[in-house]
C-alpha positions as CSV (number, residue, x, y, z in Angstrom):
1,X,-145.2,54.3,165.8
2,X,-144.5,57.7,164.3
3,X,-147.7,58.9,162.5
4,X,-147.7,60.2,159.0
5,X,-145.8,63.4,158.5
6,X,-145.0,65.5,155.6
7,X,-141.6,63.3,155.6
8,X,-143.2,60.2,155.5
9,X,-143.4,59.7,151.7
10,X,-140.3,60.9,149.9
11,X,-140.8,59.7,146.4
12,X,-142.8,62.9,145.8
13,X,-141.6,66.5,146.1
14,X,-144.4,67.5,148.5
15,X,-146.1,64.3,149.9
16,X,-149.5,66.3,150.9
17,X,-149.8,67.1,147.1
18,X,-150.1,65.2,144.2
19,X,-148.0,65.8,141.2
20,X,-149.2,68.4,138.6
21,X,-152.2,67.5,136.5
22,X,-151.8,64.9,133.7
23,X,-151.2,66.6,130.5
24,X,-153.8,65.9,127.5
25,X,-151.2,64.3,125.3
26,X,-150.5,61.6,128.2
27,X,-154.5,61.0,128.8
28,X,-154.5,60.3,124.9
29,X,-151.8,57.6,125.2
30,X,-153.6,56.1,128.1
31,X,-156.8,56.2,126.1
32,X,-155.0,54.4,123.2
33,X,-153.2,51.8,125.3
34,X,-156.7,51.0,127.2
35,X,-158.4,50.9,124.0
36,X,-155.9,48.3,122.6
37,X,-156.2,46.2,125.6
38,X,-160.1,46.3,125.4
39,X,-159.8,45.4,121.7
40,X,-157.3,42.5,122.3
41,X,-159.9,41.0,124.8
42,X,-163.2,41.6,122.4
43,X,-161.4,40.0,119.6
44,X,-160.2,36.9,121.6
45,X,-163.5,36.5,123.4
46,X,-165.6,36.3,120.3
47,X,-163.5,33.7,118.8
48,X,-163.2,31.6,122.1
49,X,-165.7,29.0,123.2
50,X,-167.0,28.6,126.8
51,X,-164.1,27.7,129.2
52,X,-164.5,25.3,132.1
53,X,-165.4,27.6,135.0
54,X,-167.8,29.8,133.0
55,X,-170.0,26.9,132.6
56,X,-170.7,27.3,136.2
57,X,-170.4,30.9,136.8
58,X,-172.7,32.7,134.4
59,X,-175.6,30.3,135.0
60,X,-175.0,30.6,138.7
61,X,-175.1,34.6,138.4
62,X,-178.1,34.4,136.3
63,X,-180.0,32.1,138.9
64,X,-178.8,34.6,141.6
65,X,-180.5,37.4,140.0
66,X,-183.8,35.4,139.1
67,X,-184.1,33.4,142.4
68,X,-182.0,35.0,145.0
69,X,-180.9,31.6,145.5
70,X,-177.4,30.8,145.9
71,X,-177.2,27.0,145.8
72,X,-175.2,27.1,142.7
73,X,-171.4,27.4,142.8
74,X,-171.3,28.3,146.6
75,X,-167.3,28.0,146.7
76,X,-167.1,31.5,145.0
77,X,-168.7,34.8,146.3
78,X,-171.6,36.2,143.9
79,X,-170.4,39.7,143.0
80,X,-168.5,38.9,139.6
81,X,-171.1,36.3,138.8
82,X,-173.9,38.7,139.3
83,X,-172.2,41.5,137.5
84,X,-171.4,39.4,134.4
85,X,-175.1,38.0,134.3
86,X,-176.7,41.6,134.2
87,X,-176.9,41.9,130.7
88,X,-178.7,38.6,130.6
89,X,-181.8,40.2,132.4
90,X,-182.1,42.1,128.8
91,X,-181.6,38.9,126.7
92,X,-183.9,37.0,129.0
93,X,-182.8,33.5,128.0
94,X,-184.7,30.6,129.3
95,X,-183.5,28.8,132.7
96,X,-185.4,25.5,133.5
97,X,-185.6,25.5,137.1
98,X,-187.7,22.2,136.7
99,X,-184.4,20.4,135.7
100,X,-183.5,17.7,138.5
101,X,-180.2,18.9,138.2
102,X,-181.1,22.3,140.1
103,X,-181.9,20.2,143.1
104,X,-178.3,18.8,142.9
105,X,-175.8,21.4,143.9
106,X,-172.8,19.1,142.9
107,X,-173.9,18.9,139.5
108,X,-173.8,22.8,139.0
109,X,-171.6,22.5,135.6
110,X,-174.2,19.9,134.1
111,X,-177.1,22.5,134.9
112,X,-175.0,25.2,133.5
113,X,-174.2,23.4,130.4
114,X,-177.8,22.7,129.9
115,X,-178.7,26.3,130.3
116,X,-176.0,27.7,128.0
117,X,-176.6,25.4,125.3
118,X,-180.5,25.3,125.3
119,X,-180.0,29.0,124.6
120,X,-177.7,31.0,122.1
121,X,-174.5,30.2,124.1
122,X,-172.4,32.3,122.0
123,X,-174.6,35.5,122.4
124,X,-174.9,34.9,126.2
125,X,-171.2,34.4,126.5
126,X,-170.4,37.6,124.7
127,X,-172.7,39.8,126.5
128,X,-171.7,38.0,129.8
129,X,-168.0,38.5,129.3
130,X,-168.4,42.3,128.4
131,X,-168.5,43.4,132.1
132,X,-165.3,41.5,132.8
133,X,-163.6,43.8,129.9
134,X,-164.8,46.8,131.5
135,X,-163.6,45.8,135.1
136,X,-160.3,44.9,133.7
137,X,-159.9,48.2,131.6
138,X,-160.5,50.2,135.3
139,X,-157.8,48.0,136.4
140,X,-155.4,49.5,133.6
141,X,-156.6,53.0,134.8
142,X,-155.8,52.3,138.5
143,X,-152.4,51.2,137.7
144,X,-151.5,54.0,135.4
145,X,-152.9,56.5,138.4
146,X,-151.0,54.8,141.1
147,X,-147.7,54.8,139.2
148,X,-148.1,58.3,137.9
149,X,-148.7,59.5,141.2
150,X,-145.8,57.7,142.7
151,X,-143.2,58.4,140.2
152,X,-144.6,60.5,137.3
153,X,-146.0,60.3,133.8
154,X,-143.6,58.4,131.8
155,X,-143.1,55.5,134.6
156,X,-147.0,55.6,134.7
157,X,-147.4,55.0,131.0
158,X,-144.6,52.3,131.5
159,X,-146.8,50.5,134.0
160,X,-149.9,50.8,131.9
161,X,-147.9,49.5,128.8
162,X,-146.9,46.4,131.0
163,X,-150.6,46.1,131.8
164,X,-152.0,46.5,128.5
165,X,-149.8,44.0,126.8
166,X,-149.8,41.3,129.6
167,X,-150.7,38.2,128.0
168,X,-151.9,36.7,131.5
169,X,-154.3,39.4,132.3
170,X,-155.5,39.4,128.7
171,X,-156.0,35.8,128.6
172,X,-158.4,36.1,131.8
173,X,-159.8,39.7,131.5
174,X,-162.6,38.6,129.1
175,X,-163.7,35.4,130.9
176,X,-166.6,35.1,133.5
177,X,-164.3,34.2,136.2
178,X,-163.2,35.7,139.4
179,X,-159.6,36.0,139.1
180,X,-159.3,39.4,137.4
181,X,-162.3,40.9,139.1
182,X,-160.6,40.3,142.6
183,X,-157.4,41.8,141.1
184,X,-159.1,44.8,140.3
185,X,-160.8,45.5,143.5
186,X,-157.9,44.6,145.6
187,X,-155.6,46.9,143.7
188,X,-158.2,49.6,144.2
189,X,-158.4,49.1,147.8
190,X,-154.6,49.6,148.4
191,X,-154.4,52.3,145.9
192,X,-157.2,54.4,147.9
193,X,-155.7,53.4,151.2
194,X,-152.3,54.7,150.0
195,X,-154.0,57.9,149.0
196,X,-155.9,58.3,152.3
197,X,-152.5,57.8,154.3
198,X,-150.6,60.0,151.9
199,X,-153.0,62.7,151.6
200,X,-155.5,62.5,154.4
201,X,-158.3,62.4,152.0
202,X,-161.6,61.4,153.7
203,X,-163.3,59.9,150.7
204,X,-160.3,57.7,149.9
205,X,-160.5,55.6,152.9
206,X,-164.5,55.2,152.2
207,X,-163.4,54.1,148.5
208,X,-160.9,51.7,150.0
209,X,-163.2,50.0,152.3
210,X,-165.7,49.7,149.4
211,X,-163.3,48.0,147.2
212,X,-162.0,45.8,149.9
213,X,-165.5,44.7,150.6
214,X,-166.1,44.2,146.7
215,X,-162.7,42.1,146.6
216,X,-164.0,40.0,149.3
217,X,-167.4,39.6,147.4
218,X,-165.4,38.3,144.5
219,X,-163.2,35.7,145.6
220,X,-162.5,34.3,149.0
221,X,-158.9,34.6,148.8
222,X,-159.1,38.4,149.3
223,X,-159.8,37.8,152.7
224,X,-156.0,37.1,153.4
225,X,-155.3,41.0,152.8
226,X,-157.8,42.5,154.9
227,X,-155.4,42.1,158.0
228,X,-152.7,43.6,155.6
229,X,-155.0,46.6,155.2
230,X,-155.7,46.9,158.9
231,X,-152.0,46.8,159.6
232,X,-151.3,49.7,157.4
233,X,-154.0,51.8,158.8
234,X,-152.7,51.2,162.2
235,X,-149.1,51.9,161.1
236,X,-149.7,55.0,159.1
237,X,-152.7,56.3,160.7
238,X,-153.3,60.1,159.2
239,X,-155.7,62.5,159.5
240,X,-158.7,60.7,159.7
241,X,-162.6,60.9,159.1
242,X,-163.2,59.2,162.4
243,X,-161.5,61.0,165.0
244,X,-158.8,63.6,166.1
245,X,-156.1,64.8,163.6
246,X,-153.3,62.3,164.5
247,X,-150.7,65.1,163.7
248,X,-151.5,66.1,167.5
249,X,-149.8,62.9,168.4
250,X,-146.6,64.6,167.4
251,X,-146.9,67.6,169.2
252,X,-148.2,65.6,172.3
253,X,-145.2,63.2,171.9
254,X,-142.9,66.5,172.1
255,X,-144.6,67.6,175.1
256,X,-143.9,64.3,176.8
257,X,-140.5,64.6,175.7
258,X,-140.2,68.1,177.2
259,X,-141.8,66.7,180.4
260,X,-139.1,64.1,180.7
261,X,-136.2,66.4,180.0
262,X,-137.3,69.0,182.6
263,X,-137.8,66.0,185.1
264,X,-134.3,65.1,184.5
265,X,-132.6,68.4,184.8
266,X,-134.6,69.4,187.7
267,X,-132.9,68.2,191.2
268,X,-136.3,68.8,192.9
269,X,-138.0,65.7,191.6
270,X,-141.0,65.9,194.0
271,X,-141.6,69.4,193.4
272,X,-141.5,69.2,189.5
273,X,-143.9,65.9,189.7
274,X,-146.4,68.1,191.5
275,X,-146.0,70.8,189.1
276,X,-146.3,68.6,186.1
277,X,-149.0,66.3,187.3
278,X,-151.9,68.1,185.5
279,X,-150.4,68.4,182.0
280,X,-149.0,64.8,182.2
281,X,-152.6,63.5,182.9
282,X,-153.9,65.8,180.1
283,X,-151.3,64.3,177.7
284,X,-152.2,60.6,178.4
285,X,-155.9,61.4,177.8
286,X,-155.3,63.0,174.6
287,X,-153.0,60.0,173.6
288,X,-155.9,57.6,174.7
289,X,-158.5,59.5,172.9
290,X,-156.5,59.3,169.7
291,X,-155.9,55.6,170.1
292,X,-159.6,55.2,170.6
293,X,-160.1,57.2,167.4
294,X,-157.7,55.0,165.6
295,X,-159.4,51.6,166.9
296,X,-162.9,53.2,166.0
297,X,-161.6,54.0,162.5
298,X,-160.4,50.7,161.9
299,X,-163.5,49.0,163.3
300,X,-165.8,51.2,160.8
301,X,-163.5,50.3,157.9
302,X,-163.9,46.4,158.7
303,X,-167.6,46.9,159.2
304,X,-168.0,48.5,155.9
305,X,-166.0,45.8,154.1
306,X,-168.4,43.2,155.8
307,X,-171.6,45.0,154.9
308,X,-170.3,45.1,151.3
309,X,-169.5,41.6,151.2
310,X,-172.9,40.8,152.6
311,X,-174.7,43.4,150.3
312,X,-173.3,41.2,147.2
313,X,-175.7,38.6,148.3
314,X,-178.4,40.7,146.7
315,X,-179.9,41.8,150.2
316,X,-179.9,38.6,152.0
317,X,-180.0,38.9,155.7
318,X,-178.5,35.6,156.1
319,X,-175.0,36.5,157.7
320,X,-173.9,32.9,157.3
321,X,-174.2,32.6,153.4
322,X,-170.4,34.1,153.3
323,X,-169.1,31.9,155.9
324,X,-170.8,28.5,154.5
325,X,-169.1,29.6,151.0
326,X,-166.0,29.9,152.5
327,X,-166.2,26.5,154.0
328,X,-166.8,25.3,150.3
329,X,-163.5,26.3,149.1
330,X,-161.6,23.4,147.3
331,X,-164.2,21.1,148.7
332,X,-164.9,20.1,144.9
333,X,-161.4,19.2,144.5
334,X,-160.3,15.5,144.7
335,X,-157.8,14.9,147.9
336,X,-155.7,12.4,145.9
337,X,-155.5,14.3,142.4
338,X,-152.1,14.4,141.0
339,X,-150.8,17.8,139.9
340,X,-148.5,18.4,136.9
341,X,-145.3,20.3,136.9
342,X,-142.4,20.0,134.5
343,X,-143.0,16.5,133.5
344,X,-143.8,15.4,136.9
345,X,-147.1,14.4,138.7
346,X,-147.4,14.5,142.5
347,X,-150.3,14.3,144.9
348,X,-150.7,17.4,146.7
349,X,-148.4,19.6,144.5
350,X,-145.4,21.6,145.4
351,X,-145.2,24.7,147.6
352,X,-142.9,26.7,144.8
353,X,-145.4,25.7,142.0
354,X,-146.7,29.4,141.6
355,X,-143.0,30.7,141.7
356,X,-142.4,28.4,138.8
357,X,-145.6,29.2,137.0
358,X,-144.9,33.0,137.2
359,X,-141.3,32.6,135.9
360,X,-142.6,30.6,132.8
361,X,-145.9,32.5,132.2
362,X,-145.0,36.3,132.7
363,X,-143.1,37.8,129.9
364,X,-139.2,37.7,130.2
365,X,-138.9,41.6,130.3
366,X,-141.5,41.9,132.9
367,X,-139.6,39.4,135.1
368,X,-136.3,41.5,134.4
369,X,-137.9,44.7,135.4
370,X,-139.3,43.5,138.5
371,X,-135.8,42.2,139.5
372,X,-134.4,45.6,138.5
373,X,-137.2,47.2,140.4
374,X,-136.4,45.4,143.8
375,X,-132.7,46.1,143.4
376,X,-133.3,49.8,143.1
377,X,-135.7,49.8,145.7
378,X,-133.2,48.1,148.1
379,X,-130.9,50.9,147.2
380,X,-133.2,53.8,148.0
381,X,-135.2,51.8,150.8
382,X,-134.5,54.7,153.4
383,X,-136.4,57.3,151.4
384,X,-139.0,55.2,149.7
385,X,-139.8,52.4,152.3
386,X,-143.1,53.8,153.4
387,X,-144.7,54.1,150.0
388,X,-143.0,50.9,148.6
389,X,-144.7,48.8,151.7
390,X,-148.1,49.7,150.1
391,X,-146.8,47.6,147.1
392,X,-144.5,45.0,148.5
393,X,-146.5,43.9,151.6
394,X,-149.7,43.0,149.8
395,X,-148.0,41.2,146.9
396,X,-145.7,39.3,149.5
397,X,-148.5,38.2,151.8
398,X,-151.0,37.0,148.7
399,X,-148.1,35.3,147.1
400,X,-147.3,33.2,150.5
401,X,-151.0,32.5,151.1
402,X,-151.4,31.2,147.3
403,X,-148.4,29.1,147.8
404,X,-149.6,27.7,150.8
405,X,-153.3,27.3,150.5
406,X,-154.2,27.4,146.8
407,X,-154.5,24.2,144.6
408,X,-151.4,24.3,142.0
409,X,-153.9,24.4,138.9
410,X,-152.9,27.8,137.2
411,X,-151.0,31.2,137.3
412,X,-154.4,32.7,137.4
413,X,-154.4,32.4,141.1
414,X,-151.4,34.8,141.3
415,X,-152.8,37.3,139.1
416,X,-153.7,40.0,142.0
417,X,-150.0,40.1,142.5
418,X,-149.3,41.4,139.0
419,X,-150.5,45.2,139.4
420,X,-148.2,45.6,142.3
421,X,-145.4,44.2,140.5
422,X,-146.1,46.2,137.4
423,X,-146.0,49.5,139.3
424,X,-143.0,48.6,141.2
425,X,-141.1,47.6,138.0
426,X,-141.9,50.8,136.3
427,X,-139.7,52.4,138.9
428,X,-136.5,51.4,137.0
429,X,-137.6,54.0,134.3
430,X,-135.0,56.7,134.8
431,X,-137.1,59.9,133.8
432,X,-136.3,62.7,134.0
433,X,-132.8,62.1,135.2
434,X,-131.5,61.9,131.5
435,X,-129.5,58.6,132.0
436,X,-129.6,57.9,128.3
437,X,-128.2,54.3,128.6
438,X,-130.7,53.4,131.1
439,X,-133.6,54.9,129.3
440,X,-132.7,53.1,126.3
441,X,-132.5,49.7,128.2
442,X,-135.8,50.3,129.7
443,X,-137.4,51.2,126.4
444,X,-135.9,47.9,124.8
445,X,-137.4,45.7,127.5
446,X,-140.8,47.4,127.0
447,X,-140.6,46.9,123.3
448,X,-139.7,43.5,124.1
449,X,-142.7,42.8,126.5
450,X,-144.9,44.4,123.7
451,X,-143.6,42.2,120.9
452,X,-143.6,39.0,123.0
453,X,-147.4,39.4,123.7
454,X,-148.5,40.6,120.2
455,X,-146.6,37.3,118.7
456,X,-149.0,35.3,121.1
457,X,-152.0,37.2,119.9
458,X,-154.8,35.8,119.9
459,X,-154.0,32.6,122.0
460,X,-152.8,34.5,125.1
461,X,-154.1,31.6,127.4
462,X,-151.4,29.4,126.2
463,X,-148.8,31.7,126.4
464,X,-145.0,31.0,127.6
465,X,-142.1,33.2,127.7
466,X,-138.8,32.7,126.0
467,X,-137.0,31.4,129.0
468,X,-138.8,28.0,128.3
469,X,-138.8,28.6,124.4
470,X,-142.1,29.9,123.8
471,X,-145.9,28.6,123.9
472,X,-144.9,25.5,121.6
473,X,-143.1,24.1,124.7
474,X,-145.8,25.2,127.5
475,X,-146.9,21.4,127.9
476,X,-143.4,20.6,129.1
477,X,-144.0,22.9,132.0
478,X,-147.6,23.2,133.1
479,X,-151.1,22.0,132.3
480,X,-154.7,22.9,133.2
481,X,-155.8,26.7,132.5
482,X,-152.0,27.6,131.8
483,X,-152.5,25.7,128.3
484,X,-155.9,24.8,127.6
485,X,-159.4,25.5,129.3
486,X,-161.7,24.4,126.6
487,X,-161.7,28.0,124.9
488,X,-160.5,26.6,121.2
489,X,-163.5,24.5,120.0
490,X,-164.5,27.3,117.5
491,X,-161.0,27.4,116.1
492,X,-160.6,23.7,116.1
493,X,-163.9,23.7,113.8
494,X,-162.2,26.0,111.4
495,X,-158.9,24.0,111.3
496,X,-160.8,20.8,110.8
497,X,-162.6,22.3,107.8
498,X,-159.6,24.0,106.4
499,X,-157.8,20.4,106.6
500,X,-160.7,18.7,105.0
501,X,-161.0,16.4,108.2
502,X,-164.8,15.4,108.8
503,X,-164.4,13.4,111.9
504,X,-162.2,13.2,114.8
505,X,-161.7,11.4,118.0
506,X,-161.8,14.2,120.5
507,X,-160.4,14.4,124.0
508,X,-161.1,17.8,125.1
509,X,-160.3,19.7,128.2
510,X,-163.6,19.1,130.0
511,X,-166.8,16.9,129.5
512,X,-168.8,19.8,129.8
513,X,-167.4,21.2,126.5
514,X,-170.0,21.1,123.7
515,X,-168.3,20.3,120.2
516,X,-171.6,19.2,118.6
517,X,-172.6,22.9,119.3
518,X,-170.0,24.3,117.0
519,X,-170.5,21.6,114.3
520,X,-167.7,19.2,115.2
521,X,-168.5,15.6,114.1
522,X,-166.7,13.6,116.6
523,X,-166.3,10.5,119.0
524,X,-165.8,11.5,122.6
525,X,-164.6,8.5,124.6
526,X,-165.2,8.1,128.1
527,X,-162.4,8.1,130.7
528,X,-162.1,4.5,130.8
529,X,-162.5,4.2,127.1
530,X,-159.6,6.8,126.6
531,X,-157.4,5.0,129.0
532,X,-157.4,2.1,126.4
533,X,-157.3,4.2,123.2
534,X,-154.4,6.5,124.3
535,X,-152.0,3.1,124.4
536,X,-153.2,1.6,121.2
537,X,-155.1,4.3,119.1
538,X,-157.0,2.9,115.9
539,X,-156.1,4.5,112.5
540,X,-157.8,8.0,112.1
541,X,-157.6,11.6,113.5
542,X,-157.5,12.7,117.0
543,X,-157.9,16.1,118.6
544,X,-156.5,16.1,122.0
545,X,-156.2,18.9,124.7
546,X,-152.7,20.1,125.5
547,X,-153.7,19.4,129.1
548,X,-154.0,15.8,128.6
549,X,-150.9,15.7,126.2
550,X,-149.0,17.1,129.0
551,X,-150.2,14.3,131.7
552,X,-149.7,11.8,129.3
553,X,-146.3,12.6,128.5
554,X,-145.7,12.4,132.5
555,X,-146.8,9.0,132.3
556,X,-144.6,7.8,129.6
557,X,-146.9,8.4,126.6
558,X,-145.6,11.1,124.4
559,X,-148.1,11.7,121.4
560,X,-146.1,14.5,120.2
561,X,-143.1,12.5,119.3
562,X,-144.9,9.3,118.4
563,X,-147.6,10.4,116.1
564,X,-148.1,12.9,113.2
565,X,-149.1,16.3,114.4
566,X,-151.5,17.6,111.6
567,X,-152.4,20.8,113.0
568,X,-151.7,23.1,116.3
569,X,-154.7,24.7,117.4
570,X,-153.5,27.9,119.2
571,X,-151.0,25.5,121.4
572,X,-154.2,24.4,123.3
573,X,-155.1,21.6,121.4
574,X,-153.4,19.4,118.6
575,X,-154.8,17.4,116.0
576,X,-152.9,14.0,115.4
577,X,-153.0,11.6,112.2
578,X,-152.6,7.9,113.5
579,X,-152.1,5.7,110.5
């Protein structure tokens, strides 16, 4: 494999040097876009109630800090939960470790619900969500820097705009969940790896290994990209911090070619062999030393990743914690559960579920830009492949792994792919070539992207694009965290007060939702009771999760057509009047 040389990366005029410094006016735009992103997140998280996973994640993180005991929520690594729980050390909420549920790990959500709602749940959620807003804002900065250093200032701002108004990233960037955390650290890992292999910066490879370790300590799915990082290190090994300068490999390879050429031209093979025996031996020894240095560097990289993943367990010396957690992934999911896609229920789901979810949940202009970016990449593949492989390979491997291994429950599992596609899609911006028609087209796509996202504000979790006629028709395609995750109980209370509805029969997303905490007077039927009610509902008002409406429609019970819709609560819940 040819080592990294100055011709390896041809997207930059001088691949050993970054583009000129970012002008002040560009940094001002970056700050404005990141501020808009953070502001949208803060507004949405203040109006949202606890989502299903947060009931388990935030209390688990707080228990880790207090007890160094990792029995709660072992199916996810601790880093994101610990970071989000750090503000709680200042608030000092009470956690009852005498609760019998503490000793029954499968009841982690019940224990977490008791903890949250025995304290000021809204206050705990607000401060627990703030670290996620900071982490996701860092993701935006990394996306800008990578795109800017690859293609220039204007494409960098284009990529940042795609990020700052991405409905799916906004929806999950302020929740105490692992999806955006692992997205940030994986993007950082491959960005710094790209910088190291491009510039030979010693510190970049260390930052890459730290970020990869943080990704693996955030979500177990990150482990599928560790081999990709190792392969890229092996393929593009550059001037490294662990051994010889691999540029010697080129010189050594040239010496070998000279040896072979001289050998073929010389009629006296025995004589030449004797003359060149010593140089050949020295060349092979140097090559072996270089290969050993490369292997040593990769081993050190992997060791740092492992140490960071272990360090996330707060100094525990038990190396089996990570492996035992890895074994717990998906163990709490029911094997015969029927998954939902486009009006159909199926045990085991569909291999193409996440591809469909991306096509209906990502904004339409973003999908178009990704498609155009791939076309442009194919046209200029010879000159750009070594830079593009850092975007294409991680995205392709992660998408394949998710489609093959993940339960089809939400587009959020695919979020780590979004930053790579955003950087790739900004390649379509024709700056500074002066192609006005192409520039206007790219500008129109960006305006469409921003306006589509703003029209969904502040209900980004239930966003669907124009290809499927918008959020109002989302339940025709997907369920679960794509439409409702229990986040709109606060808004439901406001809607009921505004409509003058004092009492409802509530069928929310999760049994761990706490409508009474928000002052909602309701009757909550059990699963068996709801099975009877849904077919023959008595007269009255019903507030039903969009998740359950989608599944009922697949079973032939279309409440949207059968009963009067009194109110639409953020396209995640609907209030019906049955007369």
